[in-house]
C-alpha positions as CSV (number, residue, x, y, z in Angstrom):
1,M,-1.3,-5.9,-6.6
2,C,-4.6,-4.6,-6.2
3,G,-7.8,-3.9,-3.4
4,I,-10.6,-6.4,-3.5
5,A,-14.0,-6.1,-1.9
6,G,-17.4,-7.9,-2.0
7,F,-20.4,-9.3,-0.3
8,F,-22.6,-12.4,0.1
9,S,-25.9,-11.2,1.3
10,T,-28.6,-13.9,2.2
11,N,-31.1,-11.4,2.5
12,L,-30.5,-9.3,-0.6
13,F,-29.5,-6.4,1.5
14,F,-26.7,-5.0,-0.3
15,N,-26.9,-3.7,-3.7
16,Q,-24.6,-1.7,-6.5
17,D,-24.1,1.3,-4.7
18,H,-22.6,-0.4,-1.7
19,L,-20.5,-2.6,-3.8
20,T,-19.3,0.8,-5.6
21,T,-18.3,2.3,-2.2
22,L,-16.6,-0.8,-1.0
23,T,-14.7,-0.9,-4.0
24,N,-13.7,2.7,-4.7
25,T,-12.6,3.2,-1.1
26,L,-9.4,1.1,-2.0
27,S,-8.8,3.1,-5.2
28,H,-5.3,3.8,-4.2
29,R,-4.4,0.2,-3.9
30,G,-5.3,-0.2,-7.7
31,P,-5.5,3.1,-9.8
32,N,-5.0,1.5,-13.4
33,A,-8.9,0.0,-13.8
34,S,-12.0,-1.0,-11.7
35,G,-14.6,-3.7,-12.3
36,F,-17.7,-5.2,-10.8
37,F,-19.8,-8.2,-10.4
38,L,-23.3,-8.2,-9.1
39,E,-25.4,-11.2,-9.2
40,E,-28.4,-11.8,-6.9
41,K,-27.1,-11.7,-3.6
42,V,-23.3,-11.6,-4.4
43,G,-21.1,-8.6,-5.3
44,L,-17.5,-8.6,-6.0
45,G,-15.4,-5.4,-6.7
46,H,-12.1,-4.8,-7.8
47,R,-9.5,-2.0,-8.2
48,R,-6.1,-2.9,-10.3
49,L,-2.6,-2.1,-10.0
50,S,-1.3,-3.4,-13.4
51,I,2.0,-5.6,-13.1
52,I,1.7,-8.5,-15.2
53,D,-0.1,-8.5,-18.7
54,L,-1.3,-4.8,-18.8
55,S,-3.8,-5.3,-21.3
56,E,-7.6,-4.6,-20.6
57,A,-8.0,-8.4,-21.1
58,A,-6.5,-9.1,-17.7
59,N,-8.8,-6.8,-15.7
60,Q,-11.0,-8.2,-13.0
61,P,-13.5,-9.4,-12.1
62,M,-12.5,-12.3,-14.6
63,Y,-14.9,-15.2,-15.7
64,S,-13.7,-18.7,-15.9
65,G,-13.8,-20.1,-19.6
66,D,-17.1,-21.9,-18.8
67,K,-18.6,-18.7,-17.2
68,R,-19.5,-20.9,-14.3
69,Y,-16.8,-19.1,-11.8
70,V,-15.8,-15.5,-11.2
71,I,-12.8,-14.0,-9.5
72,V,-11.3,-11.0,-7.9
73,F,-7.7,-11.1,-6.7
74,N,-5.0,-9.2,-4.7
75,G,-1.6,-10.1,-5.1
76,E,0.8,-12.0,-7.3
77,I,1.5,-16.0,-8.0
78,Y,5.0,-16.4,-9.0
79,N,4.8,-19.7,-10.2
80,F,1.8,-19.0,-12.4
81,K,3.5,-20.1,-15.8
82,E,4.3,-23.7,-14.4
83,I,0.9,-24.0,-13.2
84,K,-0.4,-23.2,-16.5
85,Q,2.0,-25.8,-18.3
86,R,0.5,-28.4,-15.7
87,L,-3.1,-27.3,-16.4
88,I,-2.7,-27.7,-20.1
89,A,-0.8,-31.0,-19.9
90,E,-3.9,-32.3,-17.9
91,N,-6.4,-30.9,-20.0
92,K,-5.5,-30.6,-23.5
93,T,-8.6,-28.6,-24.8
94,I,-8.0,-26.0,-22.0
95,S,-7.2,-22.3,-23.8
96,F,-6.0,-18.8,-22.3
97,K,-6.9,-15.6,-23.5
98,T,-4.3,-13.7,-21.2
99,N,-1.0,-13.8,-20.1
100,S,-2.0,-12.9,-16.5
101,D,-1.5,-15.1,-13.3
102,T,-5.4,-14.3,-12.6
103,E,-6.9,-16.5,-15.3
104,V,-4.4,-19.2,-14.6
105,I,-5.6,-19.0,-10.8
106,L,-9.2,-19.4,-11.8
107,E,-8.5,-22.0,-14.5
108,A,-6.7,-24.0,-11.4
109,F,-9.4,-23.6,-9.4
110,V,-12.0,-24.8,-12.0
111,C,-9.8,-28.2,-12.2
112,W,-9.0,-28.6,-8.7
113,K,-11.4,-27.0,-6.5
114,E,-10.1,-25.8,-3.3
115,K,-6.8,-27.7,-3.6
116,F,-5.7,-25.6,-6.3
117,V,-4.1,-23.2,-3.5
118,D,-1.6,-25.6,-2.5
119,Y,0.0,-25.4,-5.8
120,L,0.5,-21.4,-5.5
121,N,3.7,-19.7,-4.7
122,G,2.9,-16.2,-3.9
123,M,1.2,-13.5,-2.2
124,F,-2.7,-13.6,-2.5
125,A,-6.3,-12.7,-1.0
126,I,-8.6,-14.3,-3.6
127,A,-12.3,-14.2,-3.7
128,I,-13.9,-17.0,-6.1
129,Y,-18.0,-17.2,-6.6
130,D,-19.3,-20.6,-8.1
131,R,-22.6,-19.4,-9.9
132,T,-24.0,-22.7,-10.1
133,E,-23.6,-23.7,-6.5
134,K,-24.0,-20.3,-5.2
135,K,-20.8,-20.4,-2.8
136,L,-18.4,-17.9,-2.0
137,Y,-14.9,-18.9,-1.5
138,L,-12.2,-16.8,0.1
139,F,-8.4,-17.6,0.1
140,R,-5.3,-15.9,2.3
141,D,-2.1,-16.8,1.6
142,R,0.3,-18.9,3.8
143,I,2.5,-16.2,5.6
144,G,-0.6,-13.6,5.7
145,K,1.3,-10.8,3.4
146,K,-2.2,-9.8,1.7
147,P,-5.2,-8.7,4.1
148,I,-8.5,-9.5,4.4
149,Y,-11.0,-8.1,6.8
150,Y,-14.7,-9.2,7.0
151,F,-17.9,-8.6,8.9
152,W,-20.5,-11.9,9.2
153,D,-24.0,-11.4,11.2
154,E,-25.0,-14.6,10.1
155,K,-27.2,-13.5,7.3
156,N,-24.3,-10.7,5.3
157,F,-20.7,-11.6,4.8
158,V,-18.8,-8.5,3.6
159,F,-15.3,-8.3,3.1
160,A,-12.3,-5.8,1.8
161,S,-8.5,-5.5,1.7
162,E,-8.5,-2.7,4.3
163,L,-10.8,-1.8,7.2
164,K,-11.4,1.6,5.7
165,S,-13.5,0.0,2.9
166,L,-15.9,-2.0,5.3
167,V,-16.2,1.4,7.9
168,A,-17.3,3.4,4.8
169,L,-20.6,1.7,4.6
170,K,-22.9,3.6,6.9
171,E,-24.9,0.3,7.4
172,L,-22.0,-1.2,9.0
173,S,-20.3,1.6,10.9
174,N,-23.4,2.4,12.6
175,K,-23.2,-1.1,14.1
176,L,-19.4,-0.8,15.2
177,T,-18.3,-1.0,18.6
178,L,-15.0,-0.6,20.2
179,N,-13.0,-3.8,20.7
180,K,-11.9,-3.4,24.5
181,L,-9.9,-6.8,24.2
182,A,-7.9,-5.4,21.3
183,I,-7.3,-2.2,23.0
184,S,-5.4,-4.2,26.0
185,Q,-3.7,-5.8,23.2
186,F,-2.8,-3.1,21.4
187,L,-1.1,-1.4,24.7
188,H,0.8,-4.8,25.3
189,I,2.5,-5.4,21.8
190,G,1.8,-2.3,19.7
191,Y,-0.5,-3.7,17.1
192,I,-3.7,-6.0,17.1
193,A,-3.2,-9.1,16.1
194,E,-5.7,-11.5,14.2
195,P,-8.2,-12.4,14.5
196,F,-9.0,-8.9,16.2
197,S,-9.7,-5.5,14.7
198,I,-10.3,-2.3,16.9
199,Y,-14.0,-3.2,16.5
200,N,-15.8,-6.2,17.8
201,E,-17.8,-6.6,14.5
202,I,-15.1,-6.8,12.1
203,K,-12.2,-9.4,12.0
204,K,-9.1,-10.2,10.3
205,F,-9.4,-13.2,7.9
206,P,-6.6,-16.1,9.0
207,A,-3.7,-16.4,7.0
208,A,-3.0,-20.0,5.4
209,S,-6.7,-20.5,5.4
210,Y,-9.8,-20.5,2.9
211,A,-13.8,-19.7,3.6
212,I,-16.7,-21.4,2.0
213,I,-19.6,-18.9,2.5
214,K,-23.3,-20.1,1.5
215,N,-26.0,-20.5,4.4
216,K,-22.9,-20.4,7.0
217,L,-19.3,-19.2,7.0
218,E,-17.1,-22.3,7.1
219,I,-13.3,-21.4,7.7
220,K,-10.6,-24.2,7.1
221,R,-6.6,-24.1,7.3
222,F,-4.5,-25.2,4.4
223,W,-1.1,-24.8,5.4
224,N,0.4,-25.0,9.0
225,I,4.3,-24.4,9.6
226,E,4.3,-26.6,12.6
227,E,3.3,-29.7,10.5
228,K,6.3,-28.7,8.3
229,I,8.8,-28.9,11.1
230,T,10.6,-32.3,10.7
231,E,12.2,-34.6,13.5
232,N,15.5,-34.5,12.4
233,P,17.1,-30.7,11.4
234,I,19.4,-30.1,9.0
235,Q,22.9,-29.8,10.7
236,S,25.4,-29.9,7.7
237,F,26.6,-26.5,7.3
238,S,27.5,-27.2,3.3
239,E,24.1,-28.9,2.7
240,A,22.3,-26.0,4.3
241,K,24.1,-23.1,2.6
242,K,23.8,-24.8,-0.9
243,K,20.3,-25.3,-0.5
244,L,19.5,-22.1,1.1
245,K,21.3,-20.2,-1.9
246,E,19.5,-22.1,-4.4
247,L,16.0,-21.2,-2.9
248,L,16.9,-17.5,-2.4
249,I,18.1,-17.2,-6.0
250,N,15.1,-18.9,-7.4
251,S,12.8,-16.8,-5.2
252,V,14.3,-13.5,-6.2
253,E,14.0,-14.7,-9.7
254,Y,10.3,-15.6,-9.5
255,R,9.8,-12.1,-8.0
256,M,11.7,-10.2,-10.7
257,I,8.6,-11.3,-13.2
258,S,7.0,-7.9,-14.1
259,D,5.8,-5.9,-17.0
260,V,6.4,-2.9,-15.5
261,P,9.8,-1.1,-13.8
262,F,10.9,-2.6,-10.5
263,G,13.6,-2.1,-8.1
264,T,14.7,-2.8,-4.5
265,F,14.6,-1.1,-0.9
266,L,18.3,-0.9,0.2
267,S,19.1,-0.1,3.5
268,G,22.5,-1.3,3.8
269,G,21.4,-4.1,6.1
270,I,22.0,-7.8,5.8
271,D,18.5,-8.8,4.4
272,S,17.9,-5.8,1.9
273,S,21.7,-6.3,0.6
274,L,21.0,-10.0,0.0
275,V,18.2,-9.4,-2.1
276,T,19.4,-6.6,-3.9
277,S,22.7,-8.6,-4.7
278,I,20.9,-11.7,-5.9
279,A,18.6,-9.5,-8.1
280,Q,21.6,-7.5,-9.5
281,S,23.5,-10.9,-10.5
282,I,20.4,-12.0,-12.3
283,S,19.8,-8.8,-14.0
284,S,21.7,-8.0,-17.4
285,N,21.1,-4.5,-16.6
286,P,21.6,-2.3,-13.4
287,I,18.6,-2.4,-11.0
288,Q,17.2,0.4,-9.4
289,T,17.8,0.6,-5.7
290,F,16.2,3.0,-3.0
291,S,17.4,4.2,0.3
292,I,16.5,7.2,2.6
293,G,18.5,9.0,4.8
294,F,18.1,11.3,7.6
295,E,20.1,14.5,8.7
296,N,20.2,13.1,12.2
297,K,23.4,11.0,11.6
298,K,22.7,8.5,14.4
299,Y,19.9,7.0,12.4
300,N,21.3,7.6,8.9
301,E,22.2,4.2,7.3
302,A,22.4,6.0,3.6
303,P,26.1,5.9,3.6
304,H,26.0,2.1,4.0
305,A,23.3,1.6,1.2
306,K,25.4,3.8,-1.1
307,N,28.5,1.9,-0.5
308,I,26.7,-1.6,-1.2
309,A,25.0,0.0,-4.4
310,T,28.4,1.3,-5.6
311,Y,29.8,-2.2,-5.1
312,L,26.9,-3.6,-7.0
313,K,26.9,-1.3,-9.6
314,T,23.0,-0.4,-9.4
315,N,21.2,2.7,-10.4
316,H,20.9,4.1,-6.9
317,H,18.5,6.6,-5.8
318,E,19.2,8.3,-2.3
319,F,16.5,10.7,-0.3
320,T,17.6,12.4,2.4
321,V,14.8,14.1,4.4
322,S,14.8,16.7,7.5
323,E,13.2,15.8,11.0
324,K,10.8,18.4,9.9
325,K,9.7,16.8,6.5
326,T,9.5,13.2,8.3
327,M,7.0,14.6,11.1
328,E,4.8,15.9,8.3
329,F,3.8,12.4,7.5
330,I,2.8,11.4,10.9
331,G,-0.6,13.0,10.5
332,E,-1.3,10.2,7.4
333,L,-0.8,7.3,9.7
334,D,-4.5,7.0,11.0
335,S,-6.1,7.2,7.4
336,I,-3.4,4.5,6.3
337,F,-3.5,1.8,8.9
338,D,-7.4,2.7,10.2
339,E,-7.0,1.3,13.5
340,P,-4.5,2.0,16.4
341,F,-0.9,0.9,14.9
342,A,2.2,1.7,16.8
343,D,5.1,0.9,14.7
344,S,6.9,4.5,14.0
345,S,9.1,2.7,11.6
346,A,5.9,3.1,9.3
347,I,7.1,6.8,9.0
348,P,10.2,6.0,7.1
349,M,8.7,3.2,4.8
350,L,5.8,5.6,3.8
351,L,8.4,8.3,2.9
352,I,10.4,5.6,0.9
353,S,7.5,4.3,-0.9
354,K,6.4,7.5,-2.0
355,M,9.6,8.3,-3.6
356,A,10.2,4.8,-5.1
357,R,7.1,5.2,-6.9
358,Q,8.2,8.2,-8.7
359,K,10.5,5.8,-10.6
360,V,9.0,2.2,-10.5
361,T,5.7,0.3,-9.8
362,M,7.1,-3.0,-8.1
363,I,9.8,-3.3,-5.5
364,L,11.5,-5.9,-3.6
365,S,11.9,-5.7,0.1
366,G,14.1,-7.5,2.9
367,D,11.5,-8.5,5.3
368,G,11.8,-11.9,7.1
369,G,15.4,-12.4,7.5
370,D,15.5,-11.5,11.2
371,E,12.2,-13.7,11.9
372,L,13.5,-17.0,10.1
373,F,17.1,-16.7,11.0
374,L,17.1,-15.7,14.7
375,G,18.0,-11.8,14.0
376,Y,16.5,-10.4,17.0
377,G,18.0,-9.7,20.5
378,M,14.3,-11.1,21.8
379,H,15.6,-14.7,20.4
380,Q,18.5,-14.8,22.8
381,W,16.3,-13.4,25.7
382,A,14.0,-16.5,25.3
383,N,17.0,-18.7,26.1
384,R,18.2,-16.6,29.0
385,L,14.7,-16.4,30.6
386,Q,14.0,-20.2,30.5
387,S,17.4,-20.7,32.3
388,P,16.4,-22.8,35.3
389,F,19.0,-20.7,37.4
390,I,17.3,-17.3,36.1
391,K,14.2,-18.6,37.1
392,L,15.4,-19.1,40.4
393,V,16.8,-15.3,40.8
394,R,15.1,-13.4,38.4
395,K,13.1,-11.5,40.9
396,P,16.1,-10.5,42.7
397,I,18.0,-9.4,39.7
398,S,15.2,-7.3,38.4
399,I,15.0,-5.3,41.8
400,V,18.7,-5.0,41.5
401,L,18.6,-3.7,37.8
402,S,15.6,-1.3,38.8
403,Y,18.0,1.0,40.6
404,L,20.7,1.3,37.8
405,N,20.7,3.1,34.7
406,N,17.8,3.6,31.9
407,R,19.2,0.5,30.0
408,S,19.2,-1.7,33.1
409,K,15.6,-0.3,34.4
410,R,14.4,-1.3,31.0
411,A,16.3,-4.9,31.3
412,S,14.7,-5.1,35.0
413,L,11.1,-5.4,33.2
414,L,12.2,-8.4,31.2
415,F,12.8,-10.4,34.3
416,D,9.9,-9.1,35.8
417,L,6.9,-11.4,35.3
418,N,4.8,-14.2,36.8
419,N,3.2,-16.1,34.4
420,Y,5.3,-18.1,32.1
421,Q,2.8,-19.2,29.9
422,K,2.9,-15.9,28.5
423,L,6.7,-15.7,28.3
424,K,7.0,-14.7,24.4
425,T,4.6,-12.3,24.7
426,H,6.4,-10.7,27.7
427,I,9.7,-10.9,25.9
428,F,8.2,-9.3,22.8
429,S,6.2,-6.6,24.6
430,Q,9.4,-5.6,26.4
431,E,11.8,-5.7,23.7
432,Q,9.3,-3.3,21.9
433,Y,9.2,-0.9,24.8
434,C,5.4,-1.6,25.1
435,F,3.4,-1.9,28.5
436,S,4.1,-5.1,30.5
437,E,1.0,-7.2,31.7
438,K,1.7,-6.1,35.0
439,E,1.9,-2.3,34.1
440,I,-1.6,-2.7,32.0
441,Q,-3.3,-4.1,35.2
442,K,-2.0,-1.0,37.3
443,M,-3.0,1.6,34.3
444,I,-6.0,0.5,32.4
445,N,-9.6,0.8,34.1
446,S,-11.6,-1.9,35.6
447,S,-14.2,-2.0,32.9
448,F,-11.4,-3.2,30.4
449,P,-10.9,-7.1,30.2
450,I,-7.7,-8.9,31.0
451,L,-5.4,-9.6,27.9
452,P,-6.4,-11.8,25.3
453,Y,-3.7,-14.7,25.0
454,L,-1.7,-15.3,22.1
455,K,-0.9,-18.7,21.1
456,E,2.5,-19.8,22.5
457,N,2.7,-23.4,22.6
458,F,3.4,-24.9,19.2
459,S,3.1,-28.8,18.4
460,T,6.0,-29.9,16.4
461,Q,7.6,-33.3,15.9
462,R,10.8,-32.0,17.3
463,K,11.3,-30.2,20.6
464,L,12.1,-26.5,19.6
465,S,14.6,-24.4,21.9
466,P,13.1,-21.5,23.4
467,M,14.5,-19.3,20.9
468,E,13.3,-21.1,18.2
469,E,10.0,-21.0,20.0
470,Q,10.3,-17.3,20.1
471,A,10.8,-17.0,16.5
472,L,7.8,-19.0,15.3
473,F,6.0,-16.8,17.6
474,D,7.3,-14.1,15.4
475,L,6.2,-15.5,12.2
476,H,2.6,-15.9,13.6
477,F,2.1,-12.7,15.3
478,Y,4.8,-9.9,14.8
479,L,5.6,-10.5,11.3
480,K,2.2,-11.0,10.2
481,D,0.1,-8.2,12.2
482,D,2.8,-5.9,12.2
483,L,5.6,-5.7,9.8
484,L,3.8,-7.3,6.8
485,V,0.7,-4.8,7.6
486,K,3.2,-1.9,7.7
487,V,4.6,-2.9,4.1
488,D,1.2,-3.4,2.8
489,R,-0.2,-0.2,3.6
490,T,2.7,2.1,3.3
491,T,3.5,0.8,-0.1
492,M,0.0,0.7,-1.5
493,R,-0.7,4.1,0.0
494,H,1.3,5.0,-3.0
495,S,0.3,2.2,-5.4
496,L,3.5,0.7,-5.2
497,E,3.6,-3.1,-5.1
498,A,6.4,-4.9,-2.5
499,R,7.3,-8.6,-2.7
500,C,9.5,-10.2,0.0
501,P,11.6,-12.9,-1.7
502,I,12.9,-14.1,1.9
503,L,9.2,-14.9,2.8
504,D,8.7,-17.4,0.1
505,Y,6.9,-20.2,1.8
506,R,9.7,-22.8,0.9
507,I,12.3,-20.8,2.6
508,V,10.1,-20.2,5.6
509,E,9.8,-23.9,5.7
510,F,13.4,-24.5,5.1
511,A,14.4,-22.0,7.9
512,F,12.6,-23.6,10.5
513,N,14.2,-27.1,9.6
514,L,17.7,-25.8,10.1
515,D,19.6,-26.7,13.2
516,S,19.7,-23.6,15.5
517,S,23.7,-23.5,15.4
518,L,23.6,-22.7,11.6
519,K,21.5,-19.5,12.5
520,L,23.2,-18.5,15.7
521,K,26.8,-19.3,16.0
522,D,29.6,-18.0,18.4
523,G,27.2,-15.0,19.1
524,V,26.8,-14.2,15.4
525,S,23.0,-14.2,14.7
526,K,21.8,-15.0,11.1
527,Y,24.9,-16.7,10.3
528,I,24.3,-19.1,7.4
529,L,22.1,-16.3,5.9
530,K,24.9,-13.8,6.1
531,E,27.5,-16.6,5.0
532,V,25.2,-16.5,1.5
533,L,25.5,-12.9,1.4
534,Y,29.1,-12.8,1.5
535,D,29.5,-15.1,-1.5
536,F,27.8,-11.6,-3.5
537,I,29.5,-8.9,-1.2
538,P,32.4,-8.9,1.0
539,K,32.1,-9.3,4.6
540,S,34.1,-5.8,5.5
541,Y,30.9,-4.1,4.1
542,F,29.1,-5.0,7.2
543,E,31.4,-4.9,9.9
544,R,29.3,-2.5,12.1
545,P,26.6,-2.5,14.8
546,K,23.1,-3.5,13.6
547,W,20.7,-0.6,13.5
548,G,16.9,-0.8,12.5
549,F,14.8,0.8,10.1
550,S,13.6,3.5,12.7
551,I,13.3,7.1,13.6
552,P,14.4,9.4,16.3
553,L,11.1,9.1,18.0
554,M,12.3,9.6,21.8
555,H,14.1,12.7,21.0
556,W,11.0,14.0,19.0
557,L,8.8,13.5,21.8
558,K,10.8,16.0,23.9
559,N,10.8,18.3,21.2
560,D,9.0,19.1,18.0
561,L,6.6,16.2,18.9
562,S,5.8,17.1,22.6
563,Y,2.5,18.8,21.3
564,L,1.2,15.3,20.8
565,I,1.7,14.6,24.9
566,S,0.1,17.8,25.5
567,T,-2.6,17.5,23.0
568,Y,-3.7,13.8,23.3
569,L,-2.8,12.9,26.8
570,T,-4.6,15.8,28.8
571,K,-6.5,14.9,32.1
572,E,-9.7,15.9,29.9
573,I,-9.2,13.3,27.0
574,I,-8.1,10.6,29.3
575,E,-11.1,11.0,31.2
576,K,-13.4,11.4,28.4
577,H,-12.2,7.8,26.8
578,E,-12.0,6.1,30.4
579,I,-9.4,3.6,29.2
580,V,-6.6,4.5,31.3
581,K,-6.1,6.1,34.7
582,V,-5.2,9.6,34.6
583,E,-2.8,9.5,37.4
584,Y,-0.7,6.8,35.8
585,V,-0.3,8.6,32.8
586,E,0.6,11.8,34.8
587,K,3.3,9.8,36.4
588,L,4.3,8.5,33.0
589,K,4.8,11.8,31.4
590,Y,6.5,13.1,34.7
591,L,9.4,10.2,34.6
592,F,9.9,10.7,30.8
593,L,9.8,14.6,30.6
594,E,11.4,15.5,33.9
595,K,13.4,12.5,35.0
596,N,14.8,11.6,31.7
597,R,13.5,8.0,31.7
598,D,13.9,7.8,28.1
599,Y,12.9,3.9,27.7
600,L,9.3,5.1,28.5
601,Y,9.1,7.1,25.0
602,N,7.1,4.1,23.1
603,R,4.7,3.7,26.2
604,L,3.8,7.5,25.7
605,W,3.7,6.7,21.9
606,L,1.3,4.0,22.4
607,L,-1.1,6.3,24.6
608,I,-0.9,9.3,22.0
609,V,-1.7,6.9,18.9
610,L,-4.5,5.4,20.9
611,H,-6.2,8.7,21.9
612,R,-5.5,10.2,18.8
613,W,-7.3,7.6,17.2
614,L,-10.1,7.6,19.4
615,E,-10.4,11.3,18.8
616,K,-10.6,11.2,15.3
617,N,-12.9,8.5,15.2
618,R,-15.2,9.8,17.7
619,L,-15.5,6.7,19.8
């Protein structure tokens, strides 16, 4: 795992000083080594976190055997040994100087050019420069685990693993303007989705895509999950369970390849317990597991994690933190994410990453299970709201619910929509306690544009159910631009590499080709995934309500964090930035603080995050 950066400057505008700034801003992503390549109009920079082949010979930038190509690479390729054997079989004269996956990637590109990416199983952001044809190539992995931000003005292309790297260049930062579409989107879903960033001039490079930069920027897609969904889904439970178990074991085994100590995040939930149990079944020694506990018992899952760890006989580390200690990390969020980002579960993720890094350099996480196997309540809401009967009576239902308790008031907002073309976004927005489109239209100032449209119509060989389409929406947006961003930034903040076995692209393709009855059965979500888990850990360990990885934010905003409301949601600051209407925010504060409309807490958090970012960035 590393940080990469670079430029392709047709007018020779950028130099070594710019490259050094771009690269060293990412030092937290790679504390073990740094390296630079500069030749005419191209510069490539690398910060290394050593995981595989710890020798200096595996440092980057790395040159191909014929010296024609040079690479910088962030990520891990888990099947690099198989690719290496294939390259040797096809080219008997090829020789390798290291045991790194980087060298294998580069030589695969030499042999197969852009098609090499089809052979890769892993997470990656790759830049390769062809010194002969004077072309720069960029590649980003299928699911979008590894980030790339870029700036392109028709003359200069600049890229980096994080937004802060580009902003650090004064020549770029002086040109940056606020992306109003991104702000509307952030208030609606809590994050900024690809291709947007908070700045008009900087974009997020698309997942499952590659680019060729020379006289122009050309971006092409190399993988599309919609094209992998077959006409006839797998309906046999025994066949599906056997195949899924094989894929999961192979995926975890791949991701245990490491030359440094590793462990797993263990919350005690389904996904992290499954990854941990498989890893322990493969390992001949107790693996290291990490969980975080809170003094507030309602949010403390540490006892469940400890029970799982005891059953599996892992070397378990449990960190219990006070609410006061947790809140100290809130101030770090702005510098970690570089743009408004409202997922408050980033705070416990940041805590556990810092603590795990004291023992290990690489970690396995359970991300992806909910998105692939219908684990969210919003998947079932998609089915409900597409019901012909509900479509007829949704407005009366919404009105009635709005007069009841807080839970019902929140549910009323799910029924309150006009545009079914934006149903998936609406469901997600309301399940995450964000502002609905109607609310934004009432709240936001007239100078701001309407919400950008997120793709909701998918072209597949078979007709998907509403909840399957909602899950596909989650894969394209929520998983990639929220959850994986959270994991990448919080772990890399502490130079910790995170690997997600459930998000192996083979498992992603397999999951979307399962009949939905195998994923949601008799009201049991993630049914087949749980059945695989029960082969490793008895079902009785999981007979409890699901509880997400979260913090008591609603409680904090009424108590110790109330200063954030009084600091960042004042009349003066709201008027200063001219994004939302003062009277709307005042009413929101009143309903939350005085009328105990607790379901509004995340809406206030969104406004706090936005205005705090604007104040710190003076925009």
